[in-house]
C-alpha positions as CSV (number, residue, x, y, z in Angstrom):
1,M,-69.5,-41.7,93.3
2,E,-72.9,-40.9,91.9
3,S,-71.9,-37.3,91.5
4,A,-68.6,-38.2,89.8
5,T,-70.4,-40.6,87.5
6,G,-73.1,-38.1,86.5
7,T,-70.5,-35.4,85.7
8,F,-68.4,-37.8,83.7
9,V,-71.4,-39.1,81.7
10,A,-72.6,-35.5,81.1
11,H,-69.3,-34.5,79.5
12,R,-68.3,-37.9,77.9
13,D,-69.0,-36.9,74.3
14,L,-67.0,-33.7,74.7
15,L,-64.1,-35.6,76.3
16,F,-64.2,-38.2,73.5
17,T,-64.1,-35.5,70.9
18,V,-61.1,-33.8,72.5
19,A,-59.2,-37.1,72.6
20,Y,-60.2,-38.1,69.1
21,E,-59.1,-34.8,67.6
22,M,-55.8,-35.1,69.3
23,L,-55.2,-38.7,68.4
24,G,-57.1,-39.4,65.1
25,S,-58.1,-42.8,66.5
26,A,-61.4,-43.6,68.1
27,A,-59.9,-46.8,69.7
28,D,-57.1,-44.8,71.4
29,A,-59.6,-42.1,72.4
30,E,-61.7,-44.7,74.2
31,D,-58.6,-45.9,76.0
32,V,-57.9,-42.3,77.0
33,L,-61.4,-41.9,78.3
34,Q,-61.0,-45.0,80.5
35,E,-57.8,-43.6,81.9
36,T,-59.5,-40.3,82.5
37,W,-62.3,-42.0,84.4
38,L,-59.9,-43.9,86.6
39,R,-58.3,-40.6,87.6
40,W,-61.5,-38.7,87.9
41,V,-63.0,-41.1,90.5
42,G,-60.0,-40.5,92.7
43,V,-60.5,-36.7,92.8
44,D,-62.0,-34.9,95.8
45,L,-64.8,-33.1,94.0
46,D,-65.2,-30.6,96.9
47,T,-61.9,-29.1,95.7
48,V,-62.9,-28.8,92.1
49,R,-64.3,-25.4,91.1
50,D,-65.0,-26.2,87.4
51,R,-65.6,-29.9,86.8
52,R,-65.8,-29.6,83.0
53,A,-62.4,-27.8,82.9
54,Y,-60.9,-30.3,85.2
55,L,-62.0,-33.2,83.1
56,V,-60.7,-31.6,79.9
57,R,-57.4,-31.1,81.7
58,I,-57.2,-34.8,82.6
59,V,-58.2,-36.0,79.1
60,T,-55.7,-33.7,77.5
61,R,-52.8,-34.9,79.6
62,Q,-53.7,-38.5,79.0
63,A,-54.1,-37.9,75.3
64,L,-50.7,-36.2,75.2
65,T,-49.1,-39.2,76.8
66,R,-50.8,-41.5,74.3
67,L,-49.9,-39.2,71.3
68,R,-46.2,-39.5,72.0
69,T,-46.5,-43.3,72.1
70,L,-48.6,-43.3,68.9
71,G,-45.9,-41.3,67.1
72,R,-43.4,-44.1,67.6
73,R,-46.0,-46.7,66.6
74,R,-46.8,-44.9,63.3
75,E,-43.2,-44.9,62.3
76,S,-43.5,-48.6,61.6
77,Y,-47.0,-48.5,60.1
78,V,-47.3,-50.3,56.8
79,G,-48.2,-47.8,54.0
80,P,-49.9,-44.4,54.4
81,W,-51.6,-43.8,57.8
82,L,-55.1,-42.2,57.8
83,P,-57.3,-41.2,60.7
84,E,-60.0,-43.7,61.8
85,P,-63.2,-42.6,60.1
86,L,-66.3,-42.1,62.1
87,L,-70.0,-42.4,61.1
88,T,-71.4,-39.1,62.5
89,T,-74.8,-37.8,63.2
90,P,-76.4,-34.9,61.3
91,D,-75.9,-32.4,64.1
92,V,-72.2,-32.6,63.7
93,A,-72.5,-31.3,60.1
94,E,-74.6,-28.4,61.4
95,D,-71.8,-27.3,63.6
96,V,-69.4,-25.9,61.0
97,V,-66.5,-25.5,63.3
98,L,-66.8,-29.0,64.7
99,A,-67.3,-30.6,61.2
100,D,-64.3,-28.8,59.8
101,S,-62.1,-29.8,62.8
102,V,-62.9,-33.5,62.6
103,S,-62.8,-33.8,58.8
104,M,-60.2,-36.3,57.5
105,A,-58.4,-33.4,55.7
106,M,-58.1,-31.4,58.9
107,L,-57.0,-34.3,61.0
108,L,-54.2,-35.0,58.5
109,V,-53.1,-31.4,58.8
110,L,-53.0,-31.7,62.5
111,E,-50.8,-34.8,62.2
112,A,-48.0,-32.5,61.1
113,L,-48.1,-30.6,64.4
114,G,-46.1,-31.7,67.5
115,P,-48.1,-33.1,70.4
116,V,-48.3,-29.9,72.5
117,E,-49.0,-27.8,69.4
118,R,-51.8,-30.1,68.4
119,A,-53.3,-30.0,72.0
120,V,-53.1,-26.2,72.1
121,F,-54.6,-25.8,68.7
122,V,-57.5,-28.2,69.3
123,L,-58.3,-26.8,72.8
124,R,-58.1,-23.1,71.7
125,E,-59.5,-23.1,68.1
126,V,-62.1,-25.8,68.4
127,F,-63.2,-25.8,72.0
128,D,-62.4,-22.1,72.9
129,V,-60.6,-23.1,76.1
130,P,-59.0,-20.1,77.9
131,Y,-55.2,-19.8,77.6
132,A,-54.8,-20.2,81.4
133,E,-56.7,-23.5,81.4
134,I,-54.7,-24.8,78.4
135,A,-51.5,-23.9,80.2
136,E,-52.5,-26.0,83.2
137,A,-53.4,-28.9,80.8
138,V,-50.1,-28.9,78.9
139,G,-47.7,-27.8,81.6
140,K,-46.7,-24.5,80.0
141,T,-47.1,-20.8,81.0
142,P,-50.0,-18.9,79.5
143,A,-47.5,-16.7,77.5
144,A,-45.9,-19.8,76.1
145,V,-49.3,-21.2,75.2
146,R,-50.1,-18.1,73.2
147,Q,-46.9,-18.4,71.2
148,I,-47.6,-22.1,70.5
149,A,-51.1,-21.2,69.5
150,H,-49.9,-18.6,67.0
151,R,-47.4,-21.0,65.5
152,A,-50.0,-23.8,65.2
153,R,-52.5,-21.4,63.6
154,S,-50.0,-20.4,61.0
155,H,-49.1,-24.0,60.2
156,V,-52.7,-25.0,59.9
157,A,-53.7,-22.0,57.8
158,A,-50.9,-22.8,55.3
159,R,-52.1,-26.4,54.8
160,R,-55.8,-26.5,55.4
161,P,-58.2,-26.8,52.4
162,R,-58.1,-23.7,50.3
163,D,-61.8,-23.4,49.6
164,T,-64.6,-24.7,51.8
165,A,-67.3,-26.3,49.5
166,S,-70.9,-25.9,50.3
167,P,-72.8,-29.0,51.5
168,D,-74.6,-29.2,48.2
169,D,-71.4,-29.1,46.2
170,T,-69.9,-31.7,48.4
171,R,-72.9,-34.0,48.2
172,A,-73.0,-33.6,44.4
173,A,-69.3,-34.6,44.1
174,V,-69.9,-37.6,46.3
175,Q,-72.9,-38.7,44.2
176,A,-70.8,-38.4,41.0
177,F,-68.0,-40.4,42.6
178,Q,-70.6,-43.0,43.7
179,R,-71.9,-43.4,40.1
180,A,-68.4,-43.8,38.8
181,A,-67.6,-46.4,41.4
182,E,-70.7,-48.4,40.6
183,T,-70.4,-48.2,36.8
184,G,-66.6,-48.0,36.3
185,D,-67.1,-44.7,34.3
186,L,-63.7,-43.3,33.7
187,Q,-64.9,-40.1,32.1
188,G,-67.5,-39.5,34.8
189,L,-64.6,-39.8,37.3
190,L,-62.4,-37.4,35.4
191,D,-65.2,-34.9,35.3
192,V,-65.4,-34.7,39.1
193,L,-61.7,-34.9,40.0
194,A,-59.6,-31.8,40.4
195,P,-56.4,-31.7,38.3
196,D,-54.2,-32.0,41.5
197,V,-56.4,-34.5,43.3
198,V,-54.6,-36.7,45.8
199,L,-55.6,-40.3,46.6
200,M,-54.5,-41.9,49.9
201,S,-55.3,-45.5,50.8
202,D,-54.8,-47.1,54.2
203,G,-54.7,-50.8,54.5
204,G,-52.4,-51.1,57.4
205,G,-50.7,-54.1,55.9
206,V,-53.9,-56.1,56.5
207,A,-56.0,-55.1,53.4
208,K,-54.8,-54.3,49.9
209,A,-54.2,-50.6,49.5
210,V,-52.1,-48.2,47.4
211,P,-48.7,-48.1,49.1
212,R,-48.1,-44.4,48.6
213,P,-50.2,-41.3,47.7
214,V,-51.2,-40.9,44.1
215,T,-51.5,-37.4,42.6
216,G,-53.2,-36.1,39.4
217,A,-56.7,-36.7,38.0
218,G,-55.6,-39.0,35.2
219,K,-53.5,-41.2,37.4
220,V,-56.1,-41.4,40.2
221,A,-59.0,-42.1,37.7
222,R,-57.1,-44.8,35.9
223,L,-56.0,-46.5,39.1
224,L,-59.5,-46.5,40.5
225,T,-61.3,-47.7,37.4
226,A,-58.7,-50.4,36.8
227,G,-59.3,-51.7,40.3
228,W,-63.0,-51.6,39.9
229,R,-62.8,-53.5,36.7
230,R,-60.7,-56.2,38.3
231,A,-63.0,-56.6,41.3
232,P,-64.7,-60.0,41.4
233,A,-68.1,-58.3,41.9
234,P,-69.6,-54.9,41.4
235,F,-69.2,-52.2,44.1
236,T,-72.2,-50.6,45.8
237,G,-71.8,-47.2,47.3
238,V,-73.7,-46.3,50.5
239,P,-73.9,-42.5,51.1
240,V,-73.1,-41.7,54.8
241,R,-71.6,-38.8,56.8
242,L,-68.0,-39.5,57.7
243,N,-66.5,-37.1,60.2
244,G,-69.2,-34.6,59.6
245,W,-69.0,-34.6,55.8
246,P,-70.6,-36.7,53.0
247,G,-68.7,-39.9,52.2
248,L,-69.3,-43.4,51.0
249,L,-69.2,-46.9,52.4
250,L,-68.1,-49.2,49.6
251,R,-69.6,-52.7,49.7
252,M,-69.0,-55.8,47.5
253,D,-71.4,-58.7,47.7
254,G,-72.8,-57.0,50.8
255,E,-69.5,-57.0,52.6
256,L,-67.8,-53.8,53.7
257,H,-64.9,-53.1,51.4
258,G,-63.8,-49.7,52.8
259,A,-64.8,-46.2,53.7
260,V,-64.1,-43.2,51.4
261,A,-64.0,-39.7,52.7
262,L,-63.7,-36.9,50.2
263,R,-62.3,-33.4,50.3
264,V,-64.2,-31.1,47.9
265,E,-63.1,-27.6,46.9
266,G,-64.7,-25.5,44.2
267,G,-67.1,-28.4,43.3
268,L,-64.3,-30.8,42.5
269,I,-62.8,-33.6,44.6
270,T,-59.3,-32.6,45.7
271,G,-58.7,-35.4,48.2
272,L,-59.8,-39.0,48.4
273,Y,-59.1,-40.9,51.7
274,F,-59.8,-44.6,51.3
275,V,-59.6,-46.5,54.6
276,R,-59.5,-50.3,54.2
277,N,-57.7,-51.4,57.4
278,P,-60.5,-53.4,59.1
279,E,-59.2,-52.3,62.5
280,K,-60.3,-48.8,61.6
281,L,-63.8,-49.6,60.3
282,S,-65.5,-50.7,63.5
283,R,-67.3,-47.3,63.9
284,V,-68.5,-46.6,60.3
285,E,-71.7,-48.6,60.7
286,R,-72.8,-47.1,64.0
287,A,-73.0,-43.4,64.7
288,T,-70.5,-41.8,67.1
289,A,-71.7,-38.7,69.1
290,L,-69.3,-35.8,68.9
291,R,-69.8,-32.4,70.6
292,R,-68.0,-29.2,71.6
């Protein structure tokens, strides 16, 4: 038992990251880890050649089962669904591949993949798992996994952000957005929004949110500034790292109002992901460890 526990603890952050990238939900990823642990303690470790690979296989299978259930649950979700934002540590941003893979923009792209496609893409492109091991995890042949990986890469390439902004450009855009939020500056907001910017807001039917995506700098800027003017108290923006990238926690009278993750391309904000559902905000005030 001590050996099983030590191995699981040593790889826990990796397993959580695999589950989170597949599910887009930290709460569901934690449930998957619990299920993985229950199966792991029943394994005869003398028969396991590569414990890390074995654990990744278990967590992948459990995440696939959960992902199919989540698909049905999200069909009845109120309003747009966004991934659960995570407050991440600076080391996540330093790993460019990891930061890109857990960004809100990329997680939304992955949502368009089928369960097996998503598992194959995450395991191969992010964690560099060999095709043979992926095949065992998803119940396919290595040849089939290669074909699935090719389709998934093509799908993601067509939809992922067009231009990766530098950390400095992203930080500057977040700061400009923060100033606009705190002052209600319409022009300042227009200056930092891309013409085709998209705003998505997730309240889950619990908190007030925009019921459908809003596109266009003018529409997004007017919607946001009107909301800020009607607010009973001024907003305060707290800069943080959300899913490896700069973002903001918006507070009103000291209370958390929501988390905003931004996609920045060419120095301008092209995506605003505003999470207000309180069930998805439990991890934005304490750091979550992610690793590859």
